[in-house]
N, CA, C and O atoms as a printed pandas DataFrame, in Angstrom:
     atom_number atom_name residue_name chain_id  residue_number  x_coord  y_coord  z_coord
0              1         N          MET        A               1  -40.499   43.821    0.951
1              2        CA          MET        A               1  -41.770   43.454    0.397
2              3         C          MET        A               1  -41.918   44.057   -1.008
3              4         O          MET        A               1  -42.393   43.399   -1.934
4              5         N          ARG        A               2  -41.503   45.317   -1.144
5              6        CA          ARG        A               2  -41.588   45.987   -2.439
6              7         C          ARG        A               2  -40.724   45.286   -3.471
7              8         O          ARG        A               2  -41.145   45.087   -4.611
8              9         N          GLU        A               3  -39.511   44.910   -3.073
9             10        CA          GLU        A               3  -38.603   44.227   -4.006
10            11         C          GLU        A               3  -39.189   42.902   -4.492
11            12         O          GLU        A               3  -39.088   42.572   -5.674
12            13         N          LEU        A               4  -39.797   42.149   -3.585
13            14        CA          LEU        A               4  -40.392   40.866   -3.977
14            15         C          LEU        A               4  -41.562   41.072   -4.930
15            16         O          LEU        A               4  -41.738   40.299   -5.872
16            17         N          ALA        A               5  -42.360   42.103   -4.695
17            18        CA          ALA        A               5  -43.472   42.404   -5.597
18            19         C          ALA        A               5  -42.955   42.827   -6.969
19            20         O          ALA        A               5  -43.462   42.359   -7.989
20            21         N          GLU        A               6  -41.955   43.703   -7.009
21            22        CA          GLU        A               6  -41.418   44.199   -8.279
22            23         C          GLU        A               6  -40.646   43.138   -9.050
23            24         O          GLU        A               6  -40.813   43.002  -10.262
24            25         N          GLU        A               7  -39.804   42.389   -8.354
25            26        CA          GLU        A               7  -38.898   41.478   -9.041
26            27         C          GLU        A               7  -39.447   40.074   -9.242
27            28         O          GLU        A               7  -39.042   39.382  -10.176
28            29         N          LEU        A               8  -40.371   39.638   -8.369
29            30        CA          LEU        A               8  -40.886   38.272   -8.484
30            31         C          LEU        A               8  -42.409   38.203   -8.632
31            32         O          LEU        A               8  -42.953   37.123   -8.862
32            33         N          GLY        A               9  -43.098   39.326   -8.506
33            34        CA          GLY        A               9  -44.541   39.352   -8.686
34            35         C          GLY        A               9  -45.334   38.685   -7.578
35            36         O          GLY        A               9  -46.406   38.132   -7.826
36            37         N          ILE        A              10  -44.812   38.733   -6.350
37            38        CA          ILE        A              10  -45.521   38.111   -5.223
38            39         C          ILE        A              10  -45.700   39.108   -4.094
39            40         O          ILE        A              10  -44.915   40.044   -3.938
40            41         N          ASP        A              11  -46.740   38.893   -3.316
41            42        CA          ASP        A              11  -46.945   39.628   -2.074
42            43         C          ASP        A              11  -46.596   38.678   -0.940
43            44         O          ASP        A              11  -46.857   37.477   -1.011
44            45         N          VAL        A              12  -46.003   39.236    0.106
45            46        CA          VAL        A              12  -45.573   38.411    1.236
46            47         C          VAL        A              12  -45.977   39.042    2.552
47            48         O          VAL        A              12  -46.242   40.241    2.639
48            49         N          ARG        A              13  -46.018   38.200    3.575
49            50        CA          ARG        A              13  -46.165   38.644    4.962
50            51         C          ARG        A              13  -44.816   38.376    5.616
51            52         O          ARG        A              13  -44.315   37.252    5.595
52            53         N          LEU        A              14  -44.236   39.420    6.197
53            54        CA          LEU        A              14  -42.920   39.262    6.815
54            55         C          LEU        A              14  -43.010   38.554    8.154
55            56         O          LEU        A              14  -43.944   38.750    8.932
56            57         N          GLY        A              15  -42.005   37.722    8.395
57            58        CA          GLY        A              15  -41.843   37.051    9.671
58            59         C          GLY        A              15  -40.651   37.644   10.385
59            60         O          GLY        A              15  -40.358   38.829   10.219
60            61         N          PRO        A              16  -39.951   36.838   11.185
61            62        CA          PRO        A              16  -38.798   37.355   11.934
62            63         C          PRO        A              16  -37.628   37.688   11.013
63            64         O          PRO        A              16  -37.482   37.122    9.930
64            65         N          GLU        A              17  -36.809   38.613   11.471
65            66        CA          GLU        A              17  -35.602   38.985   10.735
66            67         C          GLU        A              17  -34.501   37.981   11.018
67            68         O          GLU        A              17  -34.377   37.482   12.136
68            69         N          LEU        A              18  -33.697   37.682    9.997
69            70        CA          LEU        A              18  -32.483   36.885   10.169
70            71         C          LEU        A              18  -31.408   37.868   10.625
71            72         O          LEU        A              18  -30.935   38.673    9.822
72            73         N          PRO        A              19  -31.012   37.818   11.901
73            74        CA          PRO        A              19  -30.074   38.831   12.413
74            75         C          PRO        A              19  -28.788   38.874   11.603
75            76         O          PRO        A              19  -28.200   37.840   11.287
76            77         N          GLY        A              20  -28.364   40.088   11.275
77            78        CA          GLY        A              20  -27.155   40.285   10.484
78            79         C          GLY        A              20  -25.902   40.284   11.332
79            80         O          GLY        A              20  -25.953   40.268   12.562
80            81         N          GLU        A              21  -24.771   40.301   10.637
81            82        CA          GLU        A              21  -23.473   40.337   11.322
82            83         C          GLU        A              21  -23.199   41.695   11.965
83            84         O          GLU        A              21  -22.441   41.791   12.930
84            85         N          GLU        A              22  -23.813   42.729   11.432
85            86        CA          GLU        A              22  -23.627   44.095   11.913
86            87         C          GLU        A              22  -24.995   44.649   12.332
87            88         O          GLU        A              22  -26.023   44.114   11.917
88            89         N          PRO        A              23  -25.022   45.702   13.139
89            90        CA          PRO        A              23  -26.318   46.282   13.525
90            91         C          PRO        A              23  -27.174   46.709   12.332
91            92         O          PRO        A              23  -28.402   46.644   12.397
92            93         N          GLN        A              24  -26.531   47.151   11.232
93            94        CA          GLN        A              24  -27.273   47.595   10.057
94            95         C          GLN        A              24  -27.614   46.446    9.110
95            96         O          GLN        A              24  -28.216   46.684    8.063
96            97         N          GLY        A              25  -27.250   45.217    9.444
97            98        CA          GLY        A              25  -27.579   44.059    8.609
98            99         C          GLY        A              25  -26.346   43.299    8.160
99           100         O          GLY        A              25  -25.336   43.241    8.862
100          101         N          TRP        A              26  -26.451   42.721    6.980
101          102        CA          TRP        A              26  -25.378   41.913    6.392
102          103         C          TRP        A              26  -24.572   42.780    5.434
103          104         O          TRP        A              26  -25.125   43.267    4.447
104          105         N          PRO        A              27  -23.267   42.991    5.695
105          106        CA          PRO        A              27  -22.456   43.833    4.811
106          107         C          PRO        A              27  -22.344   43.221    3.410
107          108         O          PRO        A              27  -22.033   42.040    3.261
108          109         N          LEU        A              28  -22.600   44.042    2.393
109          110        CA          LEU        A              28  -22.424   43.616    1.005
110          111         C          LEU        A              28  -21.127   44.169    0.433
111          112         O          LEU        A              28  -20.443   43.503   -0.344
112          113         N          ASN        A              29  -20.800   45.389    0.824
113          114        CA          ASN        A              29  -19.548   46.036    0.436
114          115         C          ASN        A              29  -19.292   47.149    1.445
115          116         O          ASN        A              29  -19.937   47.189    2.493
116          117         N          GLU        A              30  -18.362   48.051    1.147
117          118        CA          GLU        A              30  -18.016   49.110    2.094
118          119         C          GLU        A              30  -19.170   50.079    2.338
119          120         O          GLU        A              30  -19.218   50.727    3.383
120          121         N          ARG        A              31  -20.097   50.187    1.391
121          122        CA          ARG        A              31  -21.150   51.193    1.484
122          123         C          ARG        A              31  -22.553   50.637    1.663
123          124         O          ARG        A              31  -23.469   51.396    1.978
124          125         N          ALA        A              32  -22.753   49.343    1.475
125          126        CA          ALA        A              32  -24.124   48.813    1.489
126          127         C          ALA        A              32  -24.239   47.567    2.367
127          128         O          ALA        A              32  -23.311   46.768    2.491
128          129         N          SER        A              33  -25.412   47.443    2.963
129          130        CA          SER        A              33  -25.749   46.266    3.765
130          131         C          SER        A              33  -27.131   45.783    3.344
131          132         O          SER        A              33  -27.910   46.528    2.750
132          133         N          MET        A              34  -27.422   44.525    3.661
133          134        CA          MET        A              34  -28.723   43.957    3.352
134          135         C          MET        A              34  -29.346   43.440    4.641
135          136         O          MET        A              34  -28.666   42.852    5.482
136          137         N          ARG        A              35  -30.641   43.665    4.783
137          138        CA          ARG        A              35  -31.392   43.075    5.891
138          139         C          ARG        A              35  -32.261   41.985    5.288
139          140         O          ARG        A              35  -32.764   42.126    4.173
140          141         N          VAL        A              36  -32.438   40.886    6.035
141          142        CA          VAL        A              36  -33.121   39.698    5.522
142          143         C          VAL        A              36  -34.198   39.264    6.508
143          144         O          VAL        A              36  -33.957   39.196    7.713
144          145         N          TRP        A              37  -35.387   38.971    5.987
145          146        CA          TRP        A              37  -36.486   38.481    6.804
146          147         C          TRP        A              37  -37.002   37.168    6.233
147          148         O          TRP        A              37  -36.921   36.924    5.029
148          149         N          PHE        A              38  -37.527   36.338    7.106
149          150        CA          PHE        A              38  -38.317   35.198    6.658
150          151         C          PHE        A              38  -39.638   35.778    6.171
151          152         O          PHE        A              38  -40.105   36.791    6.691
152          153         N          ALA        A              39  -40.237   35.140    5.176
153          154        CA          ALA        A              39  -41.494   35.661    4.644
154          155         C          ALA        A              39  -42.350   34.510    4.144
155          156         O          ALA        A              39  -41.853   33.447    3.771
156          157         N          GLU        A              40  -43.653   34.759    4.149
157          158        CA          GLU        A              40  -44.620   33.796    3.636
158          159         C          GLU        A              40  -45.324   34.436    2.440
159          160         O          GLU        A              40  -45.806   35.565    2.527
160          161         N          VAL        A              41  -45.380   33.708    1.324
161          162        CA          VAL        A              41  -46.072   34.213    0.140
162          163         C          VAL        A              41  -47.566   34.236    0.447
163          164         O          VAL        A              41  -48.139   33.224    0.850
164          165         N          THR        A              42  -48.199   35.410    0.252
165          166        CA          THR        A              42  -49.632   35.546    0.509
166          167         C          THR        A              42  -50.440   35.628   -0.776
167          168         O          THR        A              42  -51.626   35.300   -0.780
168          169         N          SER        A              43  -49.814   36.063   -1.873
169          170        CA          SER        A              43  -50.506   36.050   -3.158
170          171         C          SER        A              43  -49.490   36.140   -4.291
171          172         O          SER        A              43  -48.389   36.666   -4.133
172          173         N          GLY        A              44  -49.897   35.611   -5.428
173          174        CA          GLY        A              44  -49.045   35.626   -6.608
174          175         C          GLY        A              44  -48.276   34.332   -6.758
175          176         O          GLY        A              44  -48.212   33.507   -5.847
176          177         N          GLU        A              45  -47.699   34.180   -7.924
177          178        CA          GLU        A              45  -46.856   33.032   -8.236
178          179         C          GLU        A              45  -45.493   33.578   -8.618
179          180         O          GLU        A              45  -45.381   34.334   -9.583
180          181         N          ALA        A              46  -44.450   33.210   -7.878
181          182        CA          ALA        A              46  -43.119   33.761   -8.110
182          183         C          ALA        A              46  -42.640   33.457   -9.530
183          184         O          ALA        A              46  -42.714   32.323  -10.004
184          185         N          ALA        A              47  -42.144   34.513  -10.197
185          186        CA          ALA        A              47  -41.581   34.401  -11.542
186          187         C          ALA        A              47  -40.461   35.437  -11.669
187          188         O          ALA        A              47  -40.561   36.518  -11.088
188          189         N          PRO        A              48  -39.409   35.129  -12.410
189          190        CA          PRO        A              48  -38.298   36.083  -12.560
190          191         C          PRO        A              48  -38.677   37.231  -13.499
191          192         O          PRO        A              48  -38.461   37.138  -14.707
192          193         N          LEU        A              49  -39.241   38.311  -12.953
193          194        CA          LEU        A              49  -39.739   39.419  -13.771
194          195         C          LEU        A              49  -38.649   40.409  -14.153
195          196         O          LEU        A              49  -38.541   40.777  -15.323
196          197         N          GLU        A              50  -37.838   40.850  -13.193
197          198        CA          GLU        A              50  -36.803   41.852  -13.434
198          199         C          GLU        A              50  -35.473   41.390  -12.852
199          200         O          GLU        A              50  -35.428   40.792  -11.777
200          201         N          ASP        A              51  -34.408   41.669  -13.562
201          202        CA          ASP        A              51  -33.046   41.457  -13.052
202          203         C          ASP        A              51  -32.692   40.012  -12.723
203          204         O          ASP        A              51  -31.642   39.765  -12.131
204          205         N          HIS        A              52  -33.522   39.069  -13.082
205          206        CA          HIS        A              52  -33.231   37.671  -12.775
206          207         C          HIS        A              52  -33.491   36.823  -14.015
207          208         O          HIS        A              52  -34.470   37.032  -14.732
208          209         N          ASP        A              53  -32.610   35.872  -14.255
209          210        CA          ASP        A              53  -32.774   34.962  -15.387
210          211         C          ASP        A              53  -33.475   33.680  -14.992
211          212         O          ASP        A              53  -34.051   32.992  -15.834
212          213         N          GLU        A              54  -33.425   33.361  -13.706
213          214        CA          GLU        A              54  -33.920   32.058  -13.262
214          215         C          GLU        A              54  -34.473   32.171  -11.851
215          216         O          GLU        A              54  -34.017   32.989  -11.052
216          217         N          LEU        A              55  -35.454   31.342  -11.560
217          218        CA          LEU        A              55  -36.001   31.223  -10.223
218          219         C          LEU        A              55  -36.176   29.743   -9.958
219          220         O          LEU        A              55  -36.748   29.021  -10.775
220          221         N          ARG        A              56  -35.681   29.287   -8.807
221          222        CA          ARG        A              56  -35.894   27.879   -8.449
222          223         C          ARG        A              56  -36.061   27.754   -6.952
223          224         O          ARG        A              56  -35.461   28.494   -6.173
224          225         N          TRP        A              57  -36.894   26.797   -6.567
225          226        CA          TRP        A              57  -37.079   26.472   -5.163
226          227         C          TRP        A              57  -36.085   25.375   -4.822
227          228         O          TRP        A              57  -35.939   24.413   -5.576
228          229         N          VAL        A              58  -35.404   25.508   -3.695
229          230        CA          VAL        A              58  -34.418   24.513   -3.288
230          231         C          VAL        A              58  -34.747   24.008   -1.889
231          232         O          VAL        A              58  -35.313   24.727   -1.067
232          233         N          ASP        A              59  -34.382   22.766   -1.641
233          234        CA          ASP        A              59  -34.607   22.137   -0.341
234          235         C          ASP        A              59  -33.492   22.573    0.601
235          236         O          ASP        A              59  -32.334   22.207    0.405
236          237         N          LEU        A              60  -33.835   23.350    1.619
237          238        CA          LEU        A              60  -32.834   23.871    2.540
238          239         C          LEU        A              60  -32.210   22.791    3.415
239          240         O          LEU        A              60  -31.215   23.046    4.094
240          241         N          ARG        A              61  -32.778   21.594    3.408
241          242        CA          ARG        A              61  -32.178   20.500    4.179
242          243         C          ARG        A              61  -30.938   19.950    3.491
243          244         O          ARG        A              61  -30.159   19.227    4.112
244          245         N          ASN        A              62  -30.738   20.285    2.206
245          246        CA          ASN        A              62  -29.565   19.838    1.468
246          247         C          ASN        A              62  -28.554   20.988    1.420
247          248         O          ASN        A              62  -28.425   21.687    0.415
248          249         N          ARG        A              63  -27.848   21.160    2.529
249          250        CA          ARG        A              63  -26.913   22.282    2.690
250          251         C          ARG        A              63  -25.894   22.365    1.555
251          252         O          ARG        A              63  -25.643   23.449    1.028
252          253         N          GLU        A              64  -25.311   21.241    1.176
253          254        CA          GLU        A              64  -24.273   21.240    0.144
254          255         C          GLU        A              64  -24.825   21.738   -1.190
255          256         O          GLU        A              64  -24.168   22.510   -1.888
256          257         N          ALA        A              65  -26.030   21.294   -1.540
257          258        CA          ALA        A              65  -26.637   21.715   -2.808
258          259         C          ALA        A              65  -26.951   23.212   -2.790
259          260         O          ALA        A              65  -26.766   23.902   -3.793
260          261         N          VAL        A              66  -27.423   23.707   -1.653
261          262        CA          VAL        A              66  -27.740   25.132   -1.550
262          263         C          VAL        A              66  -26.462   25.958   -1.674
263          264         O          VAL        A              66  -26.435   26.946   -2.408
264          265         N          LEU        A              67  -25.403   25.565   -0.962
265          266        CA          LEU        A              67  -24.149   26.320   -1.009
266          267         C          LEU        A              67  -23.449   26.205   -2.360
267          268         O          LEU        A              67  -22.598   27.033   -2.684
268          269         N          ALA        A              68  -23.797   25.188   -3.155
269          270        CA          ALA        A              68  -23.190   25.018   -4.476
270          271         C          ALA        A              68  -23.821   25.929   -5.534
271          272         O          ALA        A              68  -23.303   26.021   -6.647
272          273         N          LEU        A              69  -24.917   26.595   -5.209
273          274        CA          LEU        A              69  -25.545   27.513   -6.169
274          275         C          LEU        A              69  -24.621   28.704   -6.408
275          276         O          LEU        A              69  -23.770   28.994   -5.567
276          277         N          PRO        A              70  -24.767   29.398   -7.531
277          278        CA          PRO        A              70  -23.835   30.493   -7.871
278          279         C          PRO        A              70  -24.136   31.799   -7.131
279          280         O          PRO        A              70  -24.572   32.777   -7.738
280          281         N          TRP        A              71  -23.899   31.805   -5.821
281          282        CA          TRP        A              71  -24.105   33.003   -5.021
282          283         C          TRP        A              71  -22.980   33.997   -5.269
283          284         O          TRP        A              71  -21.868   33.602   -5.622
284          285         N          ILE        A              72  -23.258   35.280   -5.087
285          286        CA          ILE        A              72  -22.166   36.252   -5.069
286          287         C          ILE        A              72  -21.469   36.097   -3.717
287          288         O          ILE        A              72  -22.103   35.672   -2.751
288          289         N          PRO        A              73  -20.179   36.431   -3.626
289          290        CA          PRO        A              73  -19.441   36.207   -2.374
290          291         C          PRO        A              73  -20.109   36.806   -1.131
291          292         O          PRO        A              73  -20.076   36.188   -0.067
292          293         N          ALA        A              74  -20.708   37.983   -1.243
293          294        CA          ALA        A              74  -21.335   38.614   -0.075
294          295         C          ALA        A              74  -22.547   37.831    0.430
295          296         O          ALA        A              74  -22.953   37.996    1.580
296          297         N          ASP        A              75  -23.130   36.976   -0.426
297          298        CA          ASP        A              75  -24.305   36.207   -0.022
298          299         C          ASP        A              75  -23.969   34.979    0.821
299          300         O          ASP        A              75  -24.827   34.504    1.564
300          301         N          TYR        A              76  -22.758   34.456    0.730
301          302        CA          TYR        A              76  -22.435   33.210    1.441
302          303         C          TYR        A              76  -22.676   33.273    2.948
303          304         O          TYR        A              76  -23.259   32.335    3.492
304          305         N          PRO        A              77  -22.256   34.336    3.657
305          306        CA          PRO        A              77  -22.544   34.373    5.094
306          307         C          PRO        A              77  -24.043   34.411    5.390
307          308         O          PRO        A              77  -24.493   33.839    6.382
308          309         N          ILE        A              78  -24.815   35.081    4.534
309          310        CA          ILE        A              78  -26.264   35.162    4.726
310          311         C          ILE        A              78  -26.887   33.791    4.519
311          312         O          ILE        A              78  -27.698   33.340    5.328
312          313         N          VAL        A              79  -26.508   33.133    3.434
313          314        CA          VAL        A              79  -27.062   31.810    3.134
314          315         C          VAL        A              79  -26.677   30.815    4.220
315          316         O          VAL        A              79  -27.500   30.000    4.636
316          317         N          SER        A              80  -25.446   30.876    4.678
317          318        CA          SER        A              80  -24.994   29.977    5.737
318          319         C          SER        A              80  -25.785   30.201    7.020
319          320         O          SER        A              80  -26.187   29.237    7.671
320          321         N          ALA        A              81  -26.014   31.461    7.392
321          322        CA          ALA        A              81  -26.800   31.768    8.592
322          323         C          ALA        A              81  -28.241   31.298    8.423
323          324         O          ALA        A              81  -28.844   30.794    9.370
324          325         N          LEU        A              82  -28.795   31.460    7.224
325          326        CA          LEU        A              82  -30.146   30.981    6.957
326          327         C          LEU        A              82  -30.219   29.471    7.140
327          328         O          LEU        A              82  -31.134   28.962    7.787
328          329         N          LEU        A              83  -29.256   28.758    6.571
329          330        CA          LEU        A              83  -29.245   27.298    6.692
330          331         C          LEU        A              83  -29.101   26.874    8.151
331          332         O          LEU        A              83  -29.754   25.928    8.591
332          333         N          ASP        A              84  -28.252   27.566    8.895
333          334        CA          ASP        A              84  -28.100   27.247   10.319
334          335         C          ASP        A              84  -29.408   27.477   11.078
335          336         O          ASP        A              84  -29.750   26.712   11.979
336          337         N          SER        A              85  -30.128   28.521   10.713
337          338        CA          SER        A              85  -31.345   28.870   11.450
338          339         C          SER        A              85  -32.506   27.918   11.181
339          340         O          SER        A              85  -33.410   27.800   12.009
340          341         N          VAL        A              86  -32.496   27.245   10.045
341          342        CA          VAL        A              86  -33.602   26.336    9.723
342          343         C          VAL        A              86  -33.220   24.869    9.886
343          344         O          VAL        A              86  -34.041   23.980    9.661
344          345         N          ALA        A              87  -31.977   24.618   10.276
345          346        CA          ALA        A              87  -31.524   23.233   10.444
346          347         C          ALA        A              87  -32.358   22.538   11.506
347          348         O          ALA        A              87  -32.666   23.107   12.554
348          349         N          GLU        A              88  -32.714   21.305   11.215
349          350        CA          GLU        A              88  -33.467   20.524   12.186
350          351         C          GLU        A              88  -32.554   20.168   13.346
351          352         O          GLU        A              88  -31.410   19.770   13.128
352          353         N          PRO        A              89  -33.035   20.301   14.571
353          354        CA          PRO        A              89  -32.186   19.960   15.711
354          355         C          PRO        A              89  -31.848   18.473   15.698
355          356         O          PRO        A              89  -32.662   17.629   15.324
356          357         N          VAL        A              90  -30.643   18.189   16.111
357          358        CA          VAL        A              90  -30.197   16.797   16.193
358          359         C          VAL        A              90  -30.564   16.283   17.571
359          360         O          VAL        A              90  -30.163   16.862   18.581
360          361         N          HIS        A              91  -31.324   15.200   17.617
361          362        CA          HIS        A              91  -31.737   14.616   18.886
362          363         C          HIS        A              91  -30.890   13.380   19.150
363          364         O          HIS        A              91  -30.841   12.451   18.344
364          365         N          GLU        A              92  -30.231   13.393   20.292
365          366        CA          GLU        A              92  -29.450   12.238   20.715
366          367         C          GLU        A              92  -30.404   11.190   21.270
367          368         O          GLU        A              92  -31.398   11.538   21.907
368          369         N          PRO        A              93  -30.118    9.915   21.038
369          370        CA          PRO        A              93  -30.983    8.872   21.606
370          371         C          PRO        A              93  -30.952    8.949   23.130
371          372         O          PRO        A              93  -29.920    9.245   23.731
372          373         N          LEU        A              94  -32.087    8.682   23.731
373          374        CA          LEU        A              94  -32.164    8.693   25.175
374          375         C          LEU        A              94  -31.434    7.468   25.734
375          376         O          LEU        A              94  -31.532    6.368   25.190
376          377         N          GLY        A              95  -30.711    7.680   26.813
377          378        CA          GLY        A              95  -29.973    6.579   27.429
378          379         C          GLY        A              95  -30.900    5.592   28.129
379          380         O          GLY        A              95  -32.005    5.946   28.538
380          381         N          GLN        A              96  -30.450    4.379   28.260
381          382        CA          GLN        A              96  -31.205    3.334   28.971
382          383         C          GLN        A              96  -30.995    3.517   30.460
383          384         O          GLN        A              96  -29.883    3.821   30.893
384          385         N          GLU        A              97  -32.041    3.339   31.252
385          386        CA          GLU        A              97  -31.913    3.431   32.698
386          387         C          GLU        A              97  -31.979    2.075   33.307
387          388         O          GLU        A              97  -31.889    1.941   34.528
């Protein structure tokens, strides 16, 4: 929450955590891990204030476009898990009786 306020100028309400690959979260390197939560913006308008050159909203239903963004290598498993978690379930047509 603090990072989002400092870096993007928004306040959020945290939702469920996106479970990491390890108990301590998502490994970034030998010494650091990241924990990730779903969040809802409660106030402010997101803007790249610190450490970021760009901010854009992307449609998570377009998996290929999301994965084509310039992520650092450690982010790919996190982004992939996020996309899997929000994917719309595929409904098979009901059979005729």
